[in-house]
VODREN-282150 format. One line per 4 residues: number of its first residue (from 1); their letters; for each residue x, y negated, z of C-alpha. Coordinates in steps of 0.2 Angstrom, whole numbers, plus 2048, in hexadecimal, padded with zeros to 3 digits. Layout:
# residues N
NUM) A) X/Y/Z  ...
***
This chain:
# residues 594
1) MCGL) 7FF/801/800  808/7F0/7FA  819/7E8/7F8  821/7DB/805
5) SGEI) 831/7CD/803  835/7C0/80C  847/7B6/810  84D/7AE/820
9) RYDG) 857/7A1/820  862/79D/830  86E/790/82B  861/780/82A
13) GRPD) 85C/784/81A  84E/786/811  848/799/80B  848/797/7F9
17) LAAV) 838/79A/7F2  83A/79D/7E0  845/7AC/7E6  835/7B4/7F2
21) ERMT) 82A/7B0/7E2  836/7BA/7D7  837/7C8/7E4  827/7C9/7E3
25) DRLA) 821/7C9/7D4  82D/7D9/7D1  822/7E0/7DF  811/7DF/7D5
29) PRGP) 810/7F1/7CE  811/7F6/7E0  803/7EA/7E5  7F7/7E5/7D6
33) DGRG) 7E8/7E1/7DE  7EF/7CF/7E8  7FD/7C3/7E9  800/7B9/7F7
37) MWSQ) 810/7AC/7FC  812/7A3/80F  820/798/812  824/78E/825
41) GPVA) 834/786/829  842/794/825  837/7A3/822  82E/7A8/810
45) LGHR) 823/7B6/80E  81B/7C1/7FE  811/7CE/7FC  808/7D8/7EF
49) RLKI) 7F9/7E0/7F5  7F1/7F0/7F2  7DF/7F0/7F8  7DD/7FE/803
53) IDLS) 7D7/7FA/812  7CB/7EC/814  7C8/7E7/802  7C4/7D8/806
57) ERGA) 7CD/7C6/806  7CC/7C7/817  7DA/7D2/817  7E7/7CA/80B
61) QPMT) 7F8/7C8/80D  804/7BF/815  7F7/7BF/823  7F8/7B1/831
65) DSEN) 7F0/7B4/841  7F0/7A1/846  7E8/7A2/859  7F9/7AC/85D
69) GLTG) 805/7A6/852  809/7B4/845  80B/7B7/833  80F/7C9/82D
73) VFNG) 813/7D2/81E  80F/7E4/81C  811/7F4/812  809/805/816
77) CVYN) 7FA/80B/820  7F6/80A/834  7EC/81B/834  7E5/818/847
81) YREL) 7E2/806/842  7CC/807/848  7D5/80E/857  7DE/801/85A
85) RDEL) 7D3/7F4/856  7C7/7FA/861  7D6/7F9/86F  7DB/7EA/86D
89) RGLG) 7C8/7E3/86D  7C7/7EA/87E  7D7/7E0/882  7CF/7D0/87D
93) HRFT) 7D4/7CC/86B  7CA/7C6/85E  7CA/7CE/84D  7C3/7C4/83C
97) STSD) 7C7/7D3/830  7C7/7E5/830  7DA/7E9/829  7E7/7F1/830
101) TEVI) 7F2/7E2/82D  7E9/7D8/838  7E9/7E5/847  7FC/7E7/844
105) LKAY) 7FB/7D6/84A  7F2/7D3/859  7FC/7E3/85E  80C/7DB/85D
109) RHWG) 805/7CC/865  800/7D6/874  810/7E6/876  81C/7DB/86F
113) TDFV) 829/7E7/865  820/7F6/870  813/7F4/862  81B/801/856
117) DHLV) 819/80D/864  806/80C/860  804/80F/84F  801/81C/845
121) GMFA) 805/81C/832  812/816/827  816/805/827  825/7F8/822
125) IVIV) 81F/7E8/82B  827/7D4/82F  81E/7CB/83B  823/7B8/83D
129) ESDT) 822/7AE/84D  81D/79D/84A  821/794/85A  831/79E/85D
133) GRVI) 838/7A1/84C  83C/7B4/84D  83A/7C1/842  834/7D3/847
137) LVRD) 83A/7DD/837  833/7F1/839  835/803/832  82A/811/836
141) RLGI) 830/820/83D  834/828/82E  837/81E/822  828/820/819
145) KPLY) 827/80F/813  838/807/80D  840/7F5/811  84F/7F0/80B
149) LAQS) 85A/7E2/810  866/7D6/80A  870/7CA/812  87B/7BB/80F
153) PGRL) 882/7AB/817  874/7A3/81F  867/7AF/817  85C/7BE/819
157) RFAS) 853/7C6/80C  848/7D7/80C  83C/7DE/7FF  834/7EE/7FD
161) TLPA) 83E/7F4/7EE  850/7F1/7EB  84E/7EA/7D9  841/7DB/7E4
165) LLAA) 851/7D8/7EC  85B/7D6/7DC  84E/7CB/7D4  850/7BD/7E0
169) GGVD) 862/7BD/7DC  873/7BA/7E6  874/7CF/7E9  888/7D7/7EB
173) TSLD) 884/7E3/7DE  895/7EB/7DF  895/7FD/7E4  893/803/7F6
177) PVAL) 8A5/810/7F4  89D/81A/803  88C/81B/7FF  893/821/7EB
181) HQYL) 89E/82F/7F5  88E/833/7FF  883/832/7ED  88D/83E/7E5
185) SWQS) 890/849/7F4  880/84A/7F9  86F/84E/7EC  871/83A/7EA
189) TVPA) 86B/838/7FD  874/826/803  86F/824/817  868/814/81E
193) PRTV) 86A/809/81E  876/809/80F  873/809/7FD  87E/80B/7ED
197) LTGV) 87D/7F8/7EC  88B/7EF/7F9  87F/7E0/7FB  86F/7EB/7FF
201) RKLP) 86D/7F3/80E  85A/7FC/816  854/7FB/826  856/80C/82C
205) PATV) 846/817/833  83D/816/844  844/805/845  841/7F1/84C
209) LVVE) 84C/7E3/847  84A/7D1/850  852/7C3/846  852/7B5/850
213) PDGT) 854/7A4/847  866/7A1/848  868/7B1/841  86F/7BE/84F
217) HRDH) 864/7CD/84D  862/7DE/858  85A/7EC/854  855/7FD/85D
221) LYWQ) 84F/80F/85A  83E/810/861  83B/823/85B  845/833/85A
225) PSYT) 83D/846/85E  847/851/868  84C/85F/85F  84C/869/86D
229) RRAE) 840/876/876  835/86C/884  82E/874/890  81B/86F/88C
233) YAGM) 81D/87C/880  825/889/88B  81F/89B/889  815/897/878
237) DARD) 814/8A5/86A  812/8A4/85A  800/8A7/858  800/895/864
241) WRDA) 80F/88D/85A  803/890/849  7F4/889/852  7FD/877/859
245) VLRA) 803/874/847  7F3/879/840  7EB/86C/84D  7F8/860/84B
249) LRTA) 7F7/863/836  7E4/85F/834  7E5/851/83E  7F3/848/833
253) VRRR) 7E8/84E/826  7DA/847/82D  7E2/837/832  7E7/833/81F
257) MVAD) 7D6/833/818  7D6/820/820  7D0/815/813  7C5/80B/809
261) VPVG) 7C7/813/7F9  7C6/826/7F6  7D6/830/7FB  7DA/83F/7EF
265) VLLS) 7E9/84C/7F1  7F8/851/7E5  7F4/865/7E2  805/870/7DD
269) GGLD) 7FD/87F/7E3  80A/882/7F2  807/886/802  809/873/808
273) SSLI) 7FE/86A/7FC  7F0/877/7FB  7F2/876/80F  7ED/864/80F
277) VALL) 7DF/868/803  7DA/877/80D  7D8/86B/81E  7D0/85F/814
281) AEEG) 7C3/868/80F  7C0/872/81E  7BE/85D/826  7AD/85B/819
285) QNGL) 7B7/855/80A  7AD/85B/7FA  7B1/855/7EA  7C1/851/7EE
289) ATFS) 7CC/84B/7E2  7DC/854/7DB  7EB/854/7D1  7F7/85F/7CA
293) VGFD) 806/85B/7BD  80E/868/7AE  81A/865/7A2  820/871/793
297) SEGG) 82A/880/796  83A/87D/78F  849/88C/78E  83D/899/796
301) EEGD) 83A/88E/7A6  82A/88C/7A9  823/87A/7A9  812/87B/7B6
305) EFPW) 80C/882/7C6  7F9/883/7BE  7F3/893/7C2  7F6/890/7D6
309) SDLV) 7F0/880/7D6  7E0/885/7CB  7DE/894/7D9  7DD/887/7E8
313) ARRY) 7D0/878/7DE  7C6/888/7DA  7C6/88D/7EB  7C0/87C/7F4
317) ATDH) 7B8/876/7E4  7C1/865/7E2  7C0/858/7D4  7CF/85F/7CC
321) HQLM) 7DC/856/7C0  7E8/863/7B6  7F3/855/7AE  800/85D/7A0
325) VPSD) 80F/852/79C  817/858/789  82A/858/78A  82C/849/780
329) RVST) 821/83E/78C  833/840/79B  83E/83B/78F  833/82B/78A
333) ALDG) 82D/82A/79E  83F/829/7A4  844/819/7A3  834/813/7AB
337) AVAA) 838/81E/7BB  84A/81B/7BB  845/806/7BE  83A/80A/7CA
341) MSEP) 846/812/7D5  84C/808/7E2  85C/811/7E4  861/821/7D6
345) MTSH) 859/830/7DC  85F/840/7D2  853/84C/7D6  84A/852/7C7
349) DVVA) 836/84F/7CC  837/83E/7CE  834/83C/7BB  826/848/7BE
353) FHLL) 821/83D/7CE  822/82E/7C3  817/836/7B4  809/83E/7C0
357) SERV) 807/82B/7CA  801/825/7BB  7F5/830/7B7  7ED/832/7C9
361) AKEV) 7EF/81F/7CB  7E3/81D/7BC  7D6/829/7C8  7DA/823/7D9
365) SVVQ) 7E3/815/7E6  7EA/823/7F3  7EF/836/7F4  7F8/841/800
369) SGQG) 804/84A/7FD  80F/85A/805  81F/852/805  829/855/815
373) ADEV) 826/865/81A  832/870/813  841/865/81E  834/863/82C
377) FAGY) 830/878/82E  83F/87D/829  838/883/816  849/883/80C
381) RWYP) 853/892/808  864/88B/811  85C/88C/823  85F/89C/828
385) AMAE) 873/899/824  872/889/82F  867/895/83C  878/89F/83E
389) AARE) 884/894/83F  88E/892/851  88C/87D/856  89E/87A/852
393) EEPR) 89A/87F/840  88B/877/83D  890/868/831  89C/875/82A
397) RYAE) 890/87F/824  883/871/81F  890/869/815  892/87A/80D
401) VYFD) 87E/87E/809  879/86D/804  887/861/7FE  889/85F/7EA
405) RPHA) 89B/861/7EC  8AB/85F/7F7  8B1/850/7FA  8C3/859/7F2
409) ELAR) 8B7/858/7E2  8B5/848/7DF  8C4/842/7DC  8C3/84F/7CB
413) IVRP) 8B2/843/7C9  8B7/831/7CD  8C6/826/7C8  8D0/822/7D6
417) GVLP) 8CC/815/7E2  8BC/813/7E1  8B7/820/7F0  8BD/820/800
421) GHDV) 8CB/82B/802  8C2/835/810  8B5/840/812  8A8/834/818
425) SFAF) 898/83E/812  89C/84D/81D  8A2/840/82B  88F/83B/82D
429) VEDH) 88A/84B/82B  892/850/837  891/83E/843  87E/842/844
433) MAAP) 87F/855/849  887/851/856  87C/843/85F  872/849/86D
437) GAQT) 860/852/86D  864/85F/860  864/871/869  86A/87D/85D
441) ALDA) 873/87A/84B  860/87C/840  85A/86F/84D  869/864/847
445) ALRL) 868/868/835  855/865/836  857/856/840  862/84E/831
449) DTHV) 857/855/822  847/84C/828  84E/83E/831  85B/838/822
453) MLVD) 85B/842/812  849/844/814  846/833/816  853/82F/807
457) DPVK) 84B/839/7FB  83B/843/7F9  834/835/804  83C/827/7F9
461) RVDN) 838/82E/7E9  825/830/7EC  823/81F/7F1  82F/818/7E5
465) MAMD) 824/821/7D6  814/821/7DE  815/80F/7E3  81C/80A/7D1
469) WGLE) 80A/80E/7CD  801/804/7DA  7FB/817/7E1  800/81A/7F3
473) ARVP) 804/82B/7F8  800/831/80C  80D/83F/812  805/845/821
477) FLDH) 813/854/824  81C/844/82B  80F/83F/836  81A/83B/845
481) ELVE) 811/844/850  811/855/846  823/854/844  827/851/857
485) LAAA) 81C/861/859  827/86B/84A  836/864/852  834/86C/862
489) CPPE) 830/87E/85C  83C/88A/85F  848/88F/84D  841/89E/84A
493) FKLA) 82E/89C/84A  833/890/83C  83F/89D/834  831/8AA/833
497) HGGK) 82B/8B1/822  83C/8AA/819  836/898/81E  827/88C/822
501) GVLK) 821/89E/82E  81A/891/83A  810/888/82C  811/898/821
505) EAGR) 802/8A1/832  7F9/890/832  7F5/891/81E  7EF/8A3/821
509) TVLP) 7E1/89B/82B  7DD/891/81F  7E3/897/80D  7E1/8A6/801
513) RDVV) 7F2/8B0/806  7F8/8B0/7F3  7FA/89F/7F5  803/8A1/805
517) DRPK) 80E/8AF/800  813/8A7/7EF  824/8A4/7EB  82C/894/7EF
521) GYFP) 826/887/7E0  82E/875/7DC  82B/867/7CF  830/86E/7BD
525) VPAI) 835/863/7B1  83D/86F/7A7  844/85F/79C  84F/859/7A7
529) RRMA) 857/867/7B1  85D/86D/7A1  864/85F/79B  85F/85E/786
533) GPVL) 854/855/77B  851/840/77C  856/845/78F  866/848/78B
537) TRVK) 868/83B/77E  862/82C/78B  86F/834/795  87D/835/78A
541) EAMS) 879/820/784  87A/81C/797  88B/824/799  892/81C/788
545) APEA) 88B/80B/78B  897/7FB/78D  892/7FB/79F  898/80D/7A2
549) RSRG) 8A7/80A/79C  8AC/7F9/7A4  8A5/801/7B5  8AF/80F/7B4
553) IYRE) 8A9/81A/7C4  8AD/829/7BD  8BC/832/7B2  8BB/832/7A1
557) DFVA) 8C2/843/7A0  8B4/84B/7AD  8A6/841/7A1  8AA/847/793
561) GLLS) 8A9/859/798  899/857/79E  895/850/78E  89B/85D/784
565) RPDD) 891/86B/78F  882/862/796  87B/86F/79E  888/87B/7A5
569) HRTH) 88F/86D/7B2  887/870/7C2  88A/86C/7D4  88A/878/7E1
573) RGQN) 878/877/7E4  873/87B/7D1  870/866/7CD  875/861/7BC
577) ALWQ) 885/858/7BF  881/84F/7AF  870/849/7B2  87A/846/7C6
581) VALL) 887/83A/7C1  87C/832/7B1  86E/82E/7BB  876/820/7C4
585) EMWL) 87E/818/7B4  86C/816/7AF  865/80E/7BD  875/803/7BD
589) QTHG) 870/7FF/7AD  85D/7FE/7AF  860/7F3/7BD  86C/7E7/7B4
593) IR) 87C/7EC/7C0  88C/7E7/7B5
***
């Protein structure tokens, strides 16, 4: 829901309103239903609106609460806003709209920065105190909604996307060596606060940042679940955990139906999305709109999972939309998907999400999606290997099963002097896993994947691709209370039945067994996975462009080897190596970075 932007000056000057206008205009796809600007003293705010809750102009942003001297912009949805509004009304607050934005302002007025503890939802929020000039920036617990920052002497700019900050100008667009190392090591994951650009940072998840009028600032992490066994769950067996997970997921799915417009579901036919559909059917959602996408098969690789999604759609009598995308459409859509990326993302299904979102947005403005279940409930094939690791072996085992390539291999890919001399990606993993609050090696791996990798790969991918078409994607498996419950669940219950055991047991109570026990699927896009045809032509153009040559990131012999045999080179994780290195160049060129 929406896109926000703004500028804070703390050098005595006034914000550059033209720059804020440019940022706001760049966010138009995220908010096609309205545009607003606000400026007072050293602060300016911009907003693009996607109407989901309170469709009237009373819900427009930036929103000012004159009674309390607050102005705010907000991207996302607070699912418990009705309950909070009733609570705050009982505490003496008056409301003039039915929007969740106004609830946020009143909650901040009543609880101060602790207001985030009362919010259930996904959100990036900026609040300005008129009397003090203080500015509060907040990001939700799992980083579902983005917030990018660009700081320069005397000024801080912020926006929902990195390209919006570029539109404002004045950004240091040199490559961050640490981030580049992480990109090439860790499936394009660049953990917050870094991005691949030196001059742009992102507010980490679950963080409140307070900026004073003189530019001094402080931040704090307001939420981090414990990945340990908790006393209140002692004695629970597999059936107890199944029932607890099912209850929590029911609540999460129900919460995400809150809207003043229809809500659909992205249905792949796998366990995760099928569970969402089944639980919504239990809630009495008749004629639920569901959407599946498929692609042409190539090289013997199937490009759709329609038999499975059709089975679920028939079982629950949904209003099902089967969207078939020919291979030539993939290549023509590639540039649009890259332009929609706030950061380069190499997962081949990024184009699939972009194409799917384009079609779905013509039918509904909000969907639920199954992202996050594999990270939260240990669904990937490498988690058993992590569970067997001794604590001192955790970081090394994680790097072996998850990294694209070891540090030593980067020397034959990247030119000398481009990257740091030591293994900064492994050091990040080592530090994260050493932090207190994880009981076993698997707990540490799941914490890292849920709070770092998931945020800066799958979740970012879905937000970027969906919001580029004005489509809000909600992710019930990242309901923070469900994540807290899963974090406390003993590893053996999650690893059972080949992974996601406790979730599969929950699924068996409401879904056909064929759906629960089917082989794990994914968003197949053969045209990209196999690196051929028009997609390969586009990649070659990017790698031979003058900008790529002048930038000189990669060794020429390495690139020549990839281009000579484009489908033969794979990372340790099986990703096409040419796609990974070329995507960064494509992204930089698309966004005018030289």
